DSSP file (Angstrom, degrees, kcal/mol; ACC not computed):
  #  RESIDUE AA STRUCTURE BP1 BP2  ACC     N-H-->O    O-->H-N    N-H-->O    O-->H-N    TCO  KAPPA ALPHA  PHI   PSI    X-CA   Y-CA   Z-CA
    1    1 A X              0   0    0      0, 0.0    93,-0.1     0, 0.0     3,-0.1   0.000 360.0 360.0 360.0 133.9   70.9  229.1  182.0
    2    2 A X        +     0   0    0     91,-1.0    30,-0.6     1,-0.3     2,-0.3   0.717 360.0   4.3 -98.6 -24.2   68.7  232.0  181.0
    3    3 A X  E     -ab  32  94A   0     90,-0.6    92,-2.4    28,-0.1     2,-0.4  -0.981  57.7-146.4-159.3 147.9   65.5  231.2  183.0
    4    4 A X  E     -ab  33  95A   0     28,-2.3    30,-2.7    -2,-0.3     2,-0.9  -0.983   6.0-153.7-120.0 129.9   64.2  228.6  185.5
    5    5 A X  E     -ab  34  96A   0     90,-3.5    92,-2.6    -2,-0.4    30,-0.2  -0.880  29.1-145.5 -97.9 101.4   60.6  227.4  185.5
    6    6 A X        -     0   0    0     28,-2.5    31,-0.3    -2,-0.9    30,-0.1  -0.270  15.8-130.2 -71.1 151.8   60.3  226.3  189.2
    7    7 A X        -     0   0    0     91,-0.1    -1,-0.1    28,-0.1    92,-0.1   0.890  34.6-171.3 -65.2 -40.7   58.2  223.4  190.3
    8    8 A X        -     0   0    0      1,-0.1     7,-0.1     6,-0.1    -2,-0.0   0.938   6.7-172.3  47.0  69.2   56.6  225.7  192.9
    9    9 A X        -     0   0    0      2,-0.2    -1,-0.1     1,-0.1     3,-0.1   0.698  33.5-125.5 -66.2 -19.9   54.7  223.0  194.9
   10   10 A X  S    S+     0   0    0      1,-0.3     2,-0.5     2,-0.1    -1,-0.1   0.619  76.5 116.9  80.7  11.2   52.9  225.6  197.0
   11   11 A X     >  -     0   0    0      1,-0.1     4,-2.9     0, 0.0     3,-0.4  -0.967  66.0-138.3-112.2 118.4   54.1  223.9  200.2
   12   12 A X  H  > S+     0   0    0     -2,-0.5     4,-2.5     1,-0.2     5,-0.2   0.840 100.0  46.8 -48.3 -46.4   56.4  226.2  202.2
   13   13 A X  H  > S+     0   0    0      2,-0.2     4,-1.9     1,-0.2    -1,-0.2   0.904 115.7  44.9 -64.4 -42.1   59.0  223.6  203.1
   14   14 A X  H  > S+     0   0    0     -3,-0.4     4,-2.3     2,-0.2    -2,-0.2   0.904 114.4  48.9 -66.8 -41.4   59.2  222.2  199.5
   15   15 A X  H  X S+     0   0    0     -4,-2.9     4,-2.6     2,-0.2    -2,-0.2   0.894 110.1  51.4 -67.3 -38.6   59.4  225.7  198.0
   16   16 A X  H  X S+     0   0    0     -4,-2.5     4,-2.5    -5,-0.3    -1,-0.2   0.901 110.6  49.0 -63.4 -40.7   62.1  226.8  200.5
   17   17 A X  H  X S+     0   0    0     -4,-1.9     4,-2.1     2,-0.2    -2,-0.2   0.899 112.0  48.6 -66.3 -39.8   64.2  223.7  199.6
   18   18 A X  H  X S+     0   0    0     -4,-2.3     4,-2.5     2,-0.2    -2,-0.2   0.933 112.1  48.7 -64.1 -45.7   63.8  224.3  195.9
   19   19 A X  H  X S+     0   0    0     -4,-2.6     4,-2.4     1,-0.2    -2,-0.2   0.901 111.3  50.3 -60.9 -42.5   64.8  228.0  196.3
   20   20 A X  H  X S+     0   0    0     -4,-2.5     4,-2.4     2,-0.2    -1,-0.2   0.903 110.8  49.3 -63.8 -41.0   67.8  227.0  198.4
   21   21 A X  H  X S+     0   0    0     -4,-2.1     4,-2.2     2,-0.2    -2,-0.2   0.913 111.4  48.7 -65.5 -42.5   68.9  224.5  195.7
   22   22 A X  H  X S+     0   0    0     -4,-2.5     4,-2.9     1,-0.2     5,-0.4   0.897 112.0  49.1 -64.6 -39.5   68.5  227.1  192.9
   23   23 A X  H  X S+     0   0    0     -4,-2.4     4,-2.0     1,-0.2    -2,-0.2   0.893 111.2  50.2 -65.4 -39.7   70.5  229.6  194.9
   24   24 A X  H  < S+     0   0    0     -4,-2.4    -2,-0.2    -5,-0.2    -1,-0.2   0.908 117.9  38.9 -66.0 -39.7   73.2  227.1  195.6
   25   25 A X  H  < S+     0   0    0     -4,-2.2    -2,-0.2    -5,-0.2    -1,-0.2   0.926 132.8  21.2 -75.5 -46.0   73.5  226.1  191.9
   26   26 A X  H  < S-     0   0    0     -4,-2.9    -3,-0.2     1,-0.2    -2,-0.2   0.552 106.2-117.3-104.8 -10.8   73.1  229.6  190.3
   27   27 A X    ><  -     0   0    0     -4,-2.0     3,-1.9    -5,-0.4     4,-0.3  -0.118  55.5 -36.5  89.6 165.7   74.0  232.0  193.1
   28   28 A X  T 3  S-     0   0    0      1,-0.3    51,-0.2     2,-0.1    -5,-0.0  -0.428 132.8 -11.8 -63.0 125.9   71.9  234.6  194.8
   29   29 A X  T 3  S+     0   0    0     49,-2.6    -1,-0.3    -2,-0.2    50,-0.1   0.801  96.2 143.8  52.1  33.3   69.6  236.2  192.2
   30   30 A X    <   +     0   0    0     -3,-1.9     2,-0.3     1,-0.2    -2,-0.1   0.696  63.6  14.6 -78.7 -20.9   71.7  234.4  189.5
   31   31 A X  S    S-     0   0    0     -4,-0.3    49,-0.7   -27,-0.0    -1,-0.2  -0.988  87.4 -98.5-152.5 142.1   69.0  233.5  187.1
   32   32 A X  E     -ac   3  80A   0    -30,-0.6   -28,-2.3    -2,-0.3     2,-0.4  -0.387  39.5-159.8 -62.9 141.1   65.4  234.7  186.6
   33   33 A X  E     +ac   4  81A   0     47,-2.5    49,-2.9   -30,-0.2     2,-0.3  -0.979  11.6 179.1-126.7 136.0   62.8  232.2  188.1
   34   34 A X  E     -a    5   0A   0    -30,-2.7   -28,-2.5    -2,-0.4     2,-0.2  -0.936  19.3-161.6-132.7 158.1   59.2  231.9  187.3
   35   35 A X    >   +     0   0    0     -2,-0.3     3,-2.0    47,-0.3    33,-0.4  -0.652  12.3 174.5-138.3  77.7   56.4  229.7  188.4
   36   36 A X  T >>  +     0   0    0      1,-0.3     3,-2.2    -2,-0.2     4,-0.5   0.695  69.0  81.9 -61.9 -17.0   53.5  229.9  185.8
   37   37 A X  H 3> S+     0   0    0    -31,-0.3     4,-3.3     1,-0.3    -1,-0.3   0.666  70.7  81.0 -63.6 -12.0   51.6  227.2  187.7
   38   38 A X  H <4 S+     0   0    0     -3,-2.0    -1,-0.3     1,-0.2    -2,-0.2   0.727  94.3  47.9 -64.9 -17.6   50.4  230.0  190.0
   39   39 A X  H <4 S+     0   0    0     -3,-2.2    -1,-0.2    -4,-0.1    -2,-0.2   0.762 127.9  19.9 -87.3 -29.0   47.9  230.7  187.2
   40   40 A X  H  < S-     0   0    0     -4,-0.5     3,-0.3    -3,-0.3    -2,-0.2   0.647  96.7-125.9-118.3 -21.4   46.7  227.1  186.7
   41   41 A X     <  -     0   0    0     -4,-3.3    -1,-0.3     1,-0.2    -2,-0.1  -0.431  51.2 -58.4  87.6-176.0   47.5  225.0  189.7
   42   42 A X      > -     0   0    0     -2,-0.1     5,-1.0   -33,-0.1     6,-0.2   0.702  55.0-151.2 -82.1 -19.4   49.4  221.8  189.5
   43   43 A X  T > 5 -     0   0    0     -3,-0.3     3,-2.8     3,-0.2     2,-0.2   0.760  38.9-104.7  58.8  27.7   47.0  220.0  187.1
   44   44 A X  T > 5S-     0   0    0      1,-0.3     3,-0.8     2,-0.2     4,-0.3  -0.375  98.4  -4.9  53.9-121.1   48.0  216.7  188.5
   45   45 A X  T 3>5S+     0   0    0      1,-0.2     4,-0.5    -2,-0.2    -1,-0.3   0.570 130.6  69.4 -78.3  -7.3   50.2  215.1  185.8
   46   46 A X  H <>5S+     0   0    0     -3,-2.8     4,-2.2     1,-0.2    -1,-0.2   0.605  74.6  81.8 -88.4 -11.5   49.6  218.0  183.4
   47   47 A X  H <><S+     0   0    0     -5,-1.0     4,-2.2    -3,-0.8    -1,-0.2   0.910  92.7  46.8 -61.4 -45.3   51.5  220.7  185.2
   48   48 A X  H  > S+     0   0    0     -4,-0.3     4,-2.3     2,-0.2    -1,-0.2   0.914 112.1  50.6 -64.6 -42.7   55.0  219.8  184.0
   49   49 A X  H  X S+     0   0    0     -4,-0.5     4,-2.3     1,-0.2    -1,-0.2   0.894 110.4  49.6 -63.7 -38.8   53.8  219.5  180.4
   50   50 A X  H  X S+     0   0    0     -4,-2.2     4,-2.4     2,-0.2    -1,-0.2   0.890 109.5  51.8 -66.0 -38.5   52.2  222.9  180.6
   51   51 A X  H  X S+     0   0    0     -4,-2.2     4,-2.6     2,-0.2    -2,-0.2   0.890 109.0  51.3 -63.7 -38.9   55.5  224.3  182.0
   52   52 A X  H  X S+     0   0    0     -4,-2.3     4,-2.4     2,-0.2    -2,-0.2   0.942 111.5  46.5 -63.3 -47.1   57.4  222.8  179.1
   53   53 A X  H  X S+     0   0    0     -4,-2.3     4,-2.0     1,-0.2    -2,-0.2   0.904 113.5  49.0 -62.0 -40.2   55.0  224.3  176.6
   54   54 A X  H  X S+     0   0    0     -4,-2.4     4,-2.2     2,-0.2    -1,-0.2   0.896 110.2  51.4 -65.5 -40.3   55.2  227.7  178.4
   55   55 A X  H  X S+     0   0    0     -4,-2.6     4,-2.5     2,-0.2    -2,-0.2   0.888 108.1  51.8 -64.4 -39.6   59.0  227.5  178.4
   56   56 A X  H  X S+     0   0    0     -4,-2.4     4,-2.2     2,-0.2    -1,-0.2   0.915 110.8  47.8 -63.6 -42.4   59.1  226.8  174.7
   57   57 A X  H  X S+     0   0    0     -4,-2.0     4,-2.7     2,-0.2    -2,-0.2   0.885 110.1  52.9 -64.6 -38.2   56.9  229.8  174.0
   58   58 A X  H  X>S+     0   0    0     -4,-2.2     4,-2.1     2,-0.2     5,-1.1   0.925 109.8  48.1 -63.0 -44.1   59.2  231.9  176.3
   59   59 A X  H  <5S+     0   0    0     -4,-2.5    32,-0.3     1,-0.2    -2,-0.2   0.908 114.5  46.6 -61.5 -42.5   62.3  230.8  174.3
   60   60 A X  H  <5S+     0   0    0     -4,-2.2    64,-0.4     1,-0.2    -2,-0.2   0.909 122.9  32.5 -65.0 -43.3   60.5  231.6  171.1
   61   61 A X  H  <5S-     0   0    0     -4,-2.7    -2,-0.2     2,-0.2    -1,-0.2   0.559  98.5-125.1 -97.6  -9.3   59.2  235.0  172.1
   62   62 A X  T  <5S+     0   0    0     -4,-2.1    27,-2.0    -5,-0.2     2,-0.4   0.906  70.3 124.3  65.8  40.7   61.9  236.2  174.5
   63   63 A X  E   < -E   88   0B   0     -5,-1.1     2,-0.6    25,-0.2    25,-0.2  -0.965  51.1-152.4-140.7 117.5   59.4  236.8  177.2
   64   64 A X  E     -E   87   0B   0     23,-3.1    23,-2.2    -2,-0.4    -9,-0.1  -0.788  25.1-128.3 -90.0 121.8   59.5  235.2  180.7
   65   65 A X        -     0   0    0     -2,-0.6    17,-0.2    21,-0.2     2,-0.2  -0.385  26.9-117.9 -67.7 149.2   56.0  234.9  182.2
   66   66 A X        -     0   0    0    -32,-0.1     2,-0.6    18,-0.1    17,-0.2  -0.474  18.4-110.9 -87.5 159.9   55.5  236.3  185.6
   67   67 A X  B     -f   83   0C   0     15,-3.3    17,-0.6   -34,-0.2     2,-0.3  -0.803  35.1-140.2 -88.8 120.7   54.6  234.5  188.8
   68   68 A X  S    S+     0   0    0     -2,-0.6     2,-0.7   -33,-0.4     3,-0.1  -0.629  71.9  22.5 -86.4 139.2   51.1  235.5  189.8
   69   69 A X  S    S+     0   0    0     -2,-0.3    -1,-0.1     1,-0.2    14,-0.0  -0.710  98.0  77.1 113.6 -79.3   50.3  236.1  193.5
   70   70 A X        -     0   0    0     -2,-0.7    14,-0.4     1,-0.1    -1,-0.2  -0.362  55.2-160.4 -69.4 147.8   53.5  236.9  195.4
   71   71 A X  S    S+     0   0    0      1,-0.3     2,-0.3    12,-0.1    -1,-0.1   0.560  78.3   0.7 -97.7 -12.5   55.0  240.4  195.0
   72   72 A X  S    S-     0   0    0     10,-0.1    -1,-0.3     8,-0.0     3,-0.1  -0.964  91.4 -79.2-163.8 161.3   58.4  239.3  196.2
   73   73 A X        -     0   0    0     -2,-0.3     3,-0.1     6,-0.3    -2,-0.1  -0.243  59.3 -88.9 -63.6 159.2   60.1  236.1  197.3
   74   74 A X    >   -     0   0    0      1,-0.2     3,-2.3     2,-0.1    -1,-0.1  -0.261  60.7 -76.4 -62.0 154.4   59.6  234.8  200.9
   75   75 A X  T 3  S+     0   0    0      1,-0.3    -1,-0.2    -3,-0.1     3,-0.1  -0.284 122.7  21.0 -54.3 136.9   62.0  236.1  203.5
   76   76 A X  T 3  S+     0   0    0      1,-0.2     2,-0.7    -3,-0.1    -1,-0.3   0.375  95.0 116.6  83.4  -4.3   65.3  234.4  203.3
   77   77 A X    <   -     0   0    0     -3,-2.3     2,-0.5     1,-0.1    -1,-0.2  -0.879  46.2-168.9-100.1 113.9   64.7  233.4  199.7
   78   78 A X        +     0   0    0     -2,-0.7   -49,-2.6    -3,-0.1     2,-0.3  -0.352  35.8 133.6-104.7  53.0   67.3  235.0  197.4
   79   79 A X        -     0   0    0     -2,-0.5     2,-1.5   -51,-0.2    -6,-0.3  -0.687  63.8-124.2 -99.0 152.7   65.7  234.3  194.0
   80   80 A X  E     -c   32   0A   0    -49,-0.7   -47,-2.5    -2,-0.3     2,-0.4  -0.636  43.7-173.1 -87.6  73.4   65.2  236.7  191.1
   81   81 A X  E     -c   33   0A   0     -2,-1.5     2,-0.8   -49,-0.2   -47,-0.2  -0.580  22.6-131.4 -77.1 124.6   61.6  235.8  191.0
   82   82 A X        +     0   0    0    -49,-2.9   -15,-3.3    -2,-0.4   -47,-0.3  -0.670  44.7 157.8 -79.7 112.4   59.8  237.4  188.0
   83   83 A X  B     +f   67   0C   0     -2,-0.8     2,-1.9   -17,-0.2   -15,-0.1  -0.832  42.6  27.6-129.8 166.2   56.7  239.0  189.5
   84   84 A X  S    S+     0   0    0    -17,-0.6     2,-0.3   -14,-0.4   -18,-0.1  -0.276 119.9   2.5  83.0 -53.6   54.2  241.8  188.5
   85   85 A X  S    S-     0   0    0     -2,-1.9   -18,-0.2   -20,-0.1   -21,-0.1  -0.981  89.3 -78.3-158.2 159.7   54.5  241.5  184.8
   86   86 A X        -     0   0    0     -2,-0.3     2,-0.5   -20,-0.1   -21,-0.2  -0.232  45.1-132.4 -59.2 155.1   56.3  239.4  182.2
   87   87 A X  E     -E   64   0B   0    -23,-2.2   -23,-3.1    -5,-0.0     2,-0.4  -0.950   6.9-138.7-115.5 124.0   60.0  240.2  181.6
   88   88 A X  E     +E   63   0B   0     -2,-0.5     2,-0.3   -25,-0.2   -25,-0.2  -0.659  41.1 146.7 -77.2 132.8   61.4  240.6  178.1
   89   89 A X        -     0   0    0    -27,-2.0     2,-0.4    -2,-0.4    36,-0.2  -0.941  54.9-102.4-164.6 142.2   64.8  239.0  177.8
   90   90 A X        -     0   0    0     -2,-0.3     2,-0.4    34,-0.1   -31,-0.1  -0.589  45.7-165.2 -68.9 126.0   66.9  237.2  175.2
   91   91 A X        +     0   0    0     -2,-0.4     3,-0.1   -32,-0.3   -29,-0.1  -0.960  31.0 158.2-121.9 129.6   66.5  233.6  176.1
   92   92 A X  S    S+     0   0    0     -2,-0.4    20,-2.8     1,-0.3     2,-0.3   0.635  72.4  26.0-113.8 -31.0   68.7  230.7  174.8
   93   93 A X  E     - D   0 111A   0     18,-0.2   -91,-1.0     2,-0.0   -90,-0.6  -0.979  58.1-170.0-139.1 148.7   68.1  228.1  177.5
   94   94 A X  E     -bD   3 110A   0     16,-2.3    16,-3.1    -2,-0.3     2,-0.5  -0.999  12.5-149.0-138.0 140.6   65.4  227.2  180.0
   95   95 A X  E     -bD   4 109A   0    -92,-2.4   -90,-3.5    -2,-0.4     2,-0.5  -0.952  13.0-164.4-109.4 123.3   65.4  224.8  182.9
   96   96 A X  E     -bD   5 108A   0     12,-2.8    12,-2.4    -2,-0.5     2,-0.4  -0.945   6.4-163.3-110.6 122.0   62.0  223.2  183.7
   97   97 A X  E     + D   0 107A   0    -92,-2.6     2,-0.3    -2,-0.5    10,-0.2  -0.833  10.6 175.9-107.0 143.4   61.7  221.5  187.2
   98   98 A X  E     + D   0 106A   0      8,-2.5     8,-3.1    -2,-0.4     2,-0.3  -0.998  10.8 178.3-148.4 142.0   59.0  219.1  188.2
   99   99 A X  E     + D   0 105A   0     -2,-0.3     2,-0.3     6,-0.2     6,-0.2  -0.955  15.1 176.3-134.6 154.7   58.1  216.9  191.1
  100  100 A X    >   -     0   0    0      4,-2.0     3,-1.5    -2,-0.3     4,-0.3  -0.934  36.9 -61.2-152.6 176.9   55.2  214.7  191.6
  101  101 A X  T 3  S+     0   0    0     -2,-0.3     3,-0.5     1,-0.2    -1,-0.0  -0.294 114.3  36.9 -60.4 144.5   53.3  212.2  193.7
  102  102 A X  T 3  S-     0   0    0      1,-0.2    -1,-0.2     2,-0.0     0, 0.0   0.386 128.1 -77.7  89.4  -2.8   55.2  209.0  194.3
  103  103 A X  S <  S+     0   0    0     -3,-1.5     2,-0.2     1,-0.3    -1,-0.2   0.558  77.2 153.6  95.3   7.5   58.5  210.8  194.6
  104  104 A X        -     0   0    0     -3,-0.5    -4,-2.0    -4,-0.3     2,-0.4  -0.496  18.0-175.5 -74.7 143.8   59.4  211.5  191.0
  105  105 A X  E     +D   99   0A   0     -6,-0.2     2,-0.3    -2,-0.2    -6,-0.2  -0.998   6.4 177.4-134.3 133.1   61.7  214.5  190.4
  106  106 A X  E     -D   98   0A   0     -8,-3.1    -8,-2.5    -2,-0.4     2,-0.4  -0.979  16.1-168.8-139.5 150.4   62.6  215.7  186.9
  107  107 A X  E     -D   97   0A   0     -2,-0.3     2,-0.4   -10,-0.2   -10,-0.2  -0.993   8.2-171.2-137.5 131.4   64.6  218.5  185.3
  108  108 A X  E     -D   96   0A   0    -12,-2.4   -12,-2.8    -2,-0.4     2,-0.5  -0.986   9.9-153.5-125.6 127.7   64.5  219.3  181.6
  109  109 A X  E     -D   95   0A   0     -2,-0.4     2,-0.4   -14,-0.2   -14,-0.2  -0.897  14.5-166.0-101.8 127.2   66.9  221.7  179.8
  110  110 A X  E     -D   94   0A   0    -16,-3.1   -16,-2.3    -2,-0.5     2,-0.4  -0.895   3.3-157.4-111.8 141.3   65.5  223.3  176.7
  111  111 A X  E     -D   93   0A   0     -2,-0.4   -18,-0.2   -18,-0.2     3,-0.1  -0.929  21.0-116.3-116.7 144.4   67.4  225.2  174.0
  112  112 A X        -     0   0    0    -20,-2.8   -20,-0.1    -2,-0.4   -52,-0.1  -0.279  44.0 -86.4 -69.3 161.9   66.1  227.8  171.6
  113  113 A X        -     0   0    0      7,-0.1     8,-1.2     1,-0.0     2,-0.3  -0.341  37.4-146.4 -68.8 149.6   66.2  227.1  167.9
  114  114 A X  B     -G  120   0D   0      6,-0.2     6,-0.2    -3,-0.1     5,-0.1  -0.874  17.5-117.0-113.3 150.8   69.3  228.0  165.8
  115  115 A X    >   -     0   0    0      4,-2.3     3,-1.7    -2,-0.3    -1,-0.1  -0.258  40.1 -92.5 -79.0 177.1   69.3  229.2  162.2
  116  116 A X  T 3  S+     0   0    0      1,-0.3    -1,-0.1     2,-0.1    -2,-0.0   0.674 122.9  62.1 -68.8 -17.6   70.9  227.1  159.5
  117  117 A X  T 3  S-     0   0    0      2,-0.2    -1,-0.3     1,-0.0     3,-0.1   0.568 116.4-111.3 -81.6  -7.6   74.2  229.0  159.8
  118  118 A X  S <  S+     0   0    0     -3,-1.7     2,-0.3     1,-0.4    -2,-0.1   0.276  80.6 123.8  93.8 -10.1   74.6  227.8  163.4
  119  119 A X  S    S-     0   0    0      1,-0.1    -4,-2.3    -5,-0.1    -1,-0.4  -0.615  70.6-104.6 -81.1 143.9   74.1  231.3  164.8
  120  120 A X  B     -G  114   0D   0     -2,-0.3    -6,-0.2    -6,-0.2     2,-0.1  -0.396  36.2-111.7 -68.7 142.9   71.3  231.6  167.3
  121  121 A X        -     0   0    0     -8,-1.2     2,-0.2    -2,-0.1    -1,-0.1  -0.429  28.5-123.9 -68.9 146.3   68.1  233.2  166.1
  122  122 A X        -     0   0    0     -2,-0.1     2,-0.2   -32,-0.0    -1,-0.1  -0.583  29.2-167.8 -84.8 156.1   67.3  236.6  167.5
  123  123 A X        -     0   0    0     -2,-0.2   -62,-0.1     2,-0.2   -61,-0.1  -0.728  40.6 -84.2-133.1-175.4   64.0  237.0  169.2
  124  124 A X  S    S+     0   0    0    -64,-0.4   -62,-0.1    -2,-0.2   -34,-0.1   0.514  88.2 112.8 -73.4  -3.7   61.9  239.9  170.4
  125  125 A X        -     0   0    0    -36,-0.2    -2,-0.2     1,-0.1   -62,-0.1  -0.239  53.7-156.4 -71.5 159.1   63.7  240.1  173.8
  126  126 A X              0   0    0    -64,-0.3   -37,-0.1     1,-0.1    -1,-0.1   0.546 360.0 360.0-108.7 -12.0   65.9  243.0  174.8
  127  127 A X              0   0    0    -65,-0.2    -1,-0.1     0, 0.0   -38,-0.1   0.465 360.0 360.0 -71.5 360.0   68.1  241.2  177.5
C-alpha cells in the first residue's frame, strides 16, 4: 500500500483507534497517511466519495494531499501523517477508509492505471 486516506472522524477516541489499527497493520510510520476531510469536513454521506475522488487524483498525479490543521500526529500516534504541504511520491495503490452513522465501516483499495504492455504508467511523483 502506498498511501492511506484515513477516515479521520475528528473524535479523539475514534481517531486513536484508527491510528492504532493502521500502525498494527502497516507498522510504525509504515505508510503515508492523509486526511483530506480536514479541508471540507465530513460532508455527511459525501465525505467518502470525495476521498475516493481525491485518492484517484493522487494516484494519477503522484501527489499525496496534506492533512490541514495538525502539524504532527497526536502523542502516542506513530503515523507518517502528511502535513504542511502535499508530498510527491510514486503511487500505485491507495486505501480509502470510511465510517458513518449507523455503524457502517468500509475500506476500498484503488490501483493506478497500467499501460497496455502491463507495465505500470509512470507519473509525476519522485518516490
